[in-house]
C-alpha positions as CSV (number, residue, x, y, z in Angstrom):
1,X,51.5,-27.6,-62.7
2,X,49.9,-30.0,-60.5
3,X,52.3,-29.1,-57.5
4,X,50.5,-25.5,-58.1
5,X,47.8,-26.4,-58.4
6,X,47.4,-29.1,-55.3
7,X,49.3,-25.6,-52.7
8,X,46.1,-23.5,-54.4
9,X,43.9,-26.1,-53.1
10,X,45.6,-26.5,-49.6
11,X,45.5,-22.5,-49.4
12,X,42.0,-22.4,-50.4
13,X,40.7,-25.2,-47.9
14,X,42.4,-23.7,-45.2
15,X,41.0,-20.7,-45.9
16,X,37.5,-22.1,-45.5
17,X,38.4,-23.8,-42.7
18,X,39.2,-20.3,-40.8
19,X,36.3,-19.0,-41.9
20,X,33.4,-21.4,-41.0
21,X,35.5,-21.2,-37.7
22,X,35.0,-17.9,-37.4
23,X,31.0,-17.6,-38.1
24,X,31.2,-20.5,-35.8
25,X,32.2,-18.7,-33.3
26,X,30.2,-15.1,-33.8
27,X,27.2,-17.5,-34.2
28,X,27.9,-19.1,-30.6
29,X,28.7,-15.9,-29.2
30,X,25.7,-14.1,-31.0
31,X,23.4,-16.8,-29.2
32,X,24.9,-16.0,-25.3
33,X,23.0,-13.1,-24.2
34,X,23.2,-14.0,-20.3
35,X,20.9,-15.2,-17.6
36,X,17.0,-15.2,-18.6
37,X,15.3,-12.3,-16.6
38,X,12.8,-13.8,-14.4
39,X,9.0,-14.0,-15.2
40,X,6.2,-12.3,-13.4
41,X,3.8,-15.3,-11.2
42,X,0.9,-16.1,-13.2
43,X,-2.1,-13.9,-11.8
44,X,-5.4,-13.8,-12.8
45,X,-5.2,-10.5,-14.2
46,X,-1.8,-11.9,-16.6
47,X,-0.2,-8.6,-15.6
48,X,3.8,-9.0,-16.3
49,X,4.2,-5.7,-13.2
50,X,2.0,-4.4,-10.6
51,X,2.3,-0.9,-12.6
52,X,0.2,-2.1,-14.9
53,X,-3.1,-2.6,-12.7
54,X,-5.6,0.0,-13.1
55,X,-2.7,2.5,-14.0
56,X,-5.2,5.3,-15.0
57,X,-6.5,4.8,-11.7
58,X,-3.5,5.5,-9.3
59,X,-3.6,8.5,-7.6
60,X,-1.0,8.0,-5.1
61,X,2.1,5.7,-4.5
62,X,4.6,5.6,-2.2
63,X,7.5,3.3,-2.7
64,X,9.3,4.8,0.1
65,X,12.7,3.8,-1.8
66,X,15.1,6.5,0.0
67,X,12.1,8.8,0.0
68,X,9.0,9.6,1.6
69,X,7.0,11.5,-1.4
70,X,4.4,10.2,-3.2
71,X,5.8,9.4,-7.4
72,X,2.7,9.7,-8.8
73,X,1.3,13.0,-8.6
74,X,5.0,14.5,-6.6
75,X,3.2,14.7,-3.1
76,X,6.1,15.7,-1.1
77,X,6.2,15.0,2.9
78,X,8.3,16.3,6.0
79,X,9.9,14.0,7.8
80,X,9.9,14.1,11.5
81,X,11.8,11.0,12.6
82,X,11.1,7.9,10.4
83,X,13.7,5.9,8.7
84,X,14.1,3.3,6.4
85,X,14.4,-0.1,6.6
86,X,14.3,-3.6,4.4
87,X,11.2,-3.9,2.5
88,X,8.8,-6.3,0.3
89,X,10.5,-4.4,-2.2
90,X,13.7,-2.6,-1.7
91,X,13.4,0.0,1.3
92,X,10.1,0.4,3.6
93,X,8.8,3.2,5.9
94,X,10.4,2.7,9.3
95,X,8.3,3.7,12.1
96,X,8.8,4.4,16.2
97,X,7.3,5.9,19.0
98,X,8.0,9.5,17.9
99,X,8.1,9.7,14.2
100,X,5.4,10.2,11.5
101,X,5.4,12.4,7.9
102,X,3.3,15.2,7.3
103,X,1.7,16.5,3.9
104,X,0.3,19.9,3.5
105,X,-1.0,19.0,0.2
106,X,-3.7,16.1,-0.1
107,X,-3.5,16.9,-4.1
108,X,-6.4,14.6,-6.3
109,X,-7.0,12.8,-2.9
110,X,-9.5,15.4,-2.0
111,X,-11.6,14.3,-4.8
112,X,-12.1,10.7,-3.8
113,X,-15.5,9.6,-3.9
114,X,-14.7,5.8,-4.4
115,X,-10.8,4.3,-3.8
116,X,-8.5,1.3,-3.0
117,X,-5.7,1.7,-0.1
118,X,-3.3,-1.0,-0.7
119,X,-0.3,-1.2,1.7
120,X,2.4,-3.7,2.9
121,X,3.2,-4.0,6.5
122,X,5.1,-5.7,9.2
123,X,4.3,-4.8,13.1
124,X,6.8,-6.7,16.0
125,X,3.7,-6.3,18.5
126,X,0.6,-5.6,19.6
127,X,0.1,-1.4,20.4
128,X,-0.6,-0.6,24.2
129,X,-3.0,1.5,25.5
130,X,-1.7,2.8,28.8
131,X,-3.8,5.4,30.4
132,X,-2.0,5.6,33.2
133,X,0.7,7.8,34.7
134,X,3.2,5.7,33.1
135,X,2.0,7.0,29.6
136,X,4.7,7.5,26.5
137,X,4.3,9.4,23.9
138,X,3.8,7.3,20.5
139,X,1.8,4.4,22.7
140,X,-2.1,3.3,22.1
141,X,-3.0,3.1,19.2
142,X,-0.9,3.2,15.9
143,X,-1.8,5.7,12.8
144,X,-0.8,4.6,9.5
145,X,-2.4,7.2,7.4
146,X,-4.6,10.0,8.2
147,X,-6.4,13.0,5.9
148,X,-7.2,15.8,7.3
149,X,-9.4,19.2,6.8
150,X,-8.7,22.2,8.3
151,X,-12.1,22.3,10.5
152,X,-13.3,19.4,12.4
153,X,-12.5,16.2,10.7
154,X,-8.9,14.6,11.1
155,X,-10.2,11.4,9.7
156,X,-11.4,11.6,6.4
157,X,-9.4,8.6,5.3
158,X,-8.2,6.4,8.0
159,X,-6.0,3.3,8.9
160,X,-4.6,1.9,12.0
161,X,-3.7,-0.7,14.5
162,X,-5.5,-0.9,17.3
163,X,-4.5,-2.4,20.8
164,X,-6.2,-5.4,22.1
165,X,-5.3,-9.0,23.9
166,X,-6.0,-11.6,21.3
167,X,-6.1,-15.1,22.0
168,X,-3.9,-16.8,19.7
169,X,-1.4,-14.1,20.1
170,X,-0.3,-13.1,16.7
171,X,-3.3,-11.2,15.1
172,X,-3.9,-7.6,14.7
173,X,-7.1,-5.3,15.5
174,X,-7.0,-3.2,12.3
175,X,-9.6,0.1,11.9
176,X,-9.8,1.6,8.1
177,X,-12.0,3.5,6.7
178,X,-13.4,6.8,5.8
179,X,-15.2,10.1,6.9
180,X,-17.7,11.6,4.3
181,X,-18.3,14.9,5.9
182,X,-20.4,16.0,3.3
183,X,-22.9,13.0,4.3
184,X,-26.6,13.7,6.4
185,X,-26.7,10.9,8.4
186,X,-23.7,8.3,9.0
187,X,-20.3,10.0,8.3
188,X,-17.3,8.1,10.0
189,X,-17.4,4.7,8.1
190,X,-14.5,2.8,9.6
191,X,-15.0,-0.8,10.0
192,X,-12.7,-3.1,12.3
193,X,-10.8,-5.9,11.0
194,X,-8.8,-9.0,13.1
195,X,-5.7,-9.9,10.4
196,X,-4.7,-13.5,11.2
197,X,-0.9,-14.0,11.8
198,X,-0.1,-10.3,11.5
199,X,2.8,-9.9,13.9
200,X,6.6,-10.3,12.5
201,X,5.7,-10.8,9.3
202,X,5.0,-9.0,6.0
203,X,1.4,-8.8,5.1
204,X,-0.2,-6.8,2.3
205,X,-3.8,-5.4,3.7
206,X,-6.1,-3.7,1.1
207,X,-9.5,-1.6,1.3
208,X,-11.9,-0.8,-0.7
209,X,-15.2,1.1,-1.2
210,X,-16.9,1.5,-4.3
211,X,-19.4,4.6,-4.1
212,X,-21.6,3.5,-6.9
213,X,-22.7,0.0,-5.5
214,X,-21.8,1.5,-1.6
215,X,-19.9,-1.6,-1.1
216,X,-16.8,-2.0,1.5
217,X,-14.4,-4.8,0.9
218,X,-11.1,-5.9,2.9
219,X,-8.5,-8.0,1.6
220,X,-5.2,-9.7,3.1
221,X,-2.5,-11.1,1.1
222,X,-5.2,-10.6,-1.8
223,X,-8.2,-12.9,-0.7
224,X,-11.1,-11.1,0.9
225,X,-11.8,-11.4,4.5
226,X,-14.5,-10.2,7.1
227,X,-14.8,-7.0,8.9
228,X,-17.0,-5.8,11.6
229,X,-19.6,-2.5,11.2
230,X,-22.8,-1.3,12.2
231,X,-24.3,-3.8,10.5
232,X,-22.7,-6.8,12.2
233,X,-19.3,-9.0,11.6
234,X,-19.1,-10.4,8.3
235,X,-17.6,-11.3,5.2
236,X,-16.9,-8.2,3.1
237,X,-18.2,-7.1,0.1
238,X,-20.9,-5.9,2.5
239,X,-23.2,-2.9,1.8
240,X,-23.0,0.7,3.7
241,X,-26.0,2.3,4.2
242,X,-27.0,5.7,5.5
243,X,-28.4,5.0,8.2
244,X,-29.2,1.9,10.8
245,X,-32.0,1.3,8.7
246,X,-30.4,-0.6,6.1
247,X,-32.6,0.5,3.1
248,X,-30.7,3.7,1.8
249,X,-27.3,3.1,-0.2
250,X,-24.6,5.3,1.3
251,X,-23.5,6.2,-1.9
252,X,-20.0,8.2,-3.1
253,X,-17.8,10.0,-0.4
254,X,-18.7,13.7,-0.2
255,X,-16.3,16.0,1.8
256,X,-18.0,19.3,3.0
257,X,-14.4,21.0,3.5
258,X,-11.6,20.3,1.2
259,X,-9.1,18.3,2.4
260,X,-6.1,20.1,3.2
261,X,-3.5,17.1,4.7
262,X,-2.3,14.0,5.6
263,X,-0.1,12.0,8.3
264,X,1.9,8.7,7.4
265,X,3.0,7.1,10.4
266,X,0.8,8.5,13.2
267,X,-2.2,9.7,14.6
268,X,-2.7,13.5,14.4
269,X,-2.7,13.7,17.2
270,X,0.4,12.6,17.6
271,X,2.0,15.4,15.3
272,X,3.6,18.7,17.0
273,X,2.1,21.2,16.2
274,X,-1.3,20.7,16.0
275,X,-2.6,20.5,12.4
276,X,-6.2,21.0,12.9
277,X,-8.2,23.7,15.0
278,X,-10.2,20.6,16.1
279,X,-6.9,18.2,17.2
280,X,-5.0,18.8,20.4
281,X,-1.5,16.9,21.4
282,X,-0.8,13.1,21.9
283,X,-2.7,11.8,23.7
284,X,-3.1,7.7,25.7
285,X,-5.2,6.8,22.9
286,X,-3.4,8.0,19.7
287,X,0.0,7.0,18.8
288,X,2.6,6.5,15.9
289,X,3.1,3.5,13.5
290,X,6.4,1.3,15.6
291,X,6.4,-1.3,12.3
292,X,7.2,-0.8,8.9
293,X,5.1,-0.1,5.6
294,X,5.8,-0.5,2.1
295,X,4.3,-0.2,-1.2
296,X,1.5,2.2,-0.4
297,X,-0.9,2.7,-2.9
298,X,-3.9,5.0,-3.2
299,X,-6.8,4.5,-6.6
300,X,-9.7,6.6,-7.2
301,X,-11.4,3.3,-8.1
302,X,-12.7,0.2,-6.0
303,X,-10.0,-2.7,-7.5
304,X,-12.0,-5.6,-8.4
305,X,-10.9,-9.1,-6.7
306,X,-9.0,-10.1,-9.6
307,X,-6.6,-7.1,-9.7
308,X,-6.3,-7.4,-5.8
309,X,-5.1,-10.9,-6.3
310,X,-2.8,-9.9,-9.4
311,X,-1.3,-6.9,-6.9
312,X,-0.9,-9.1,-4.3
313,X,1.1,-11.7,-6.5
314,X,3.0,-9.7,-8.7
315,X,4.3,-7.4,-5.4
316,X,5.1,-10.3,-3.5
317,X,7.5,-11.1,-5.8
318,X,9.1,-7.9,-6.5
319,X,7.4,-7.1,-10.0
């Protein structure tokens, strides 16, 4: 009888050891959940991704990952020779001396009264302004984005790189702004910026206009920089006025004629055939983007400094 009990005890002990081993194995297996996913970088807005920033105000977004189209409201472009290269996040728009993308529908971009435009750019060299017989199509100032109507205005929204010879050799001369064709005095508001270390490396460029406060602000890599306007060269933000007296705030953007479309990667003058009755063919002063751009976003509000800095930090880290 004792022998039977001893065998039974040994059997029960063995079973318990096997069961414990199985439980331990399952416990270890369940604890292995793979590599820890990367965490978003610390940012002043405490966002987890760039998509969270003013998501309700984002009206156009071009990630340029195998497509030139807007993924926010479905604006579809027609490619004319552009290609894709390596971007800040995935792929990027890669321009050339004769490439661009046209959009014949401006969507809700035509109703902007305030706005923010954010884009990453990488420019290989300074634009060339050659007005001699040696002129080659695509030279001159290099257009990134222009919104137009069908009458006379081709720069309702405006962003381009201008030719100049910098002392340091690596800064870019940038024109960015808008044309409020319904304004009674000043209409074309296109301040000029000089962006240091603007060649052969990616940087984020953001400019905002707040119609309620009439303030224009320019940022490079999340930090506000100076800009030149009719009222001098000084740090932004600064107020935009209706005329030279600097007493009446400019107010909301107003379009006399509805915007009809926009061009990416070129001045409208470089587009064939002409897209507006006031625009001729290629000219020495207006050409095509020959660098790259990525993560183009347009909001219908002026982002504040916290959100702009957060957007820079998150996009730079790939979030």
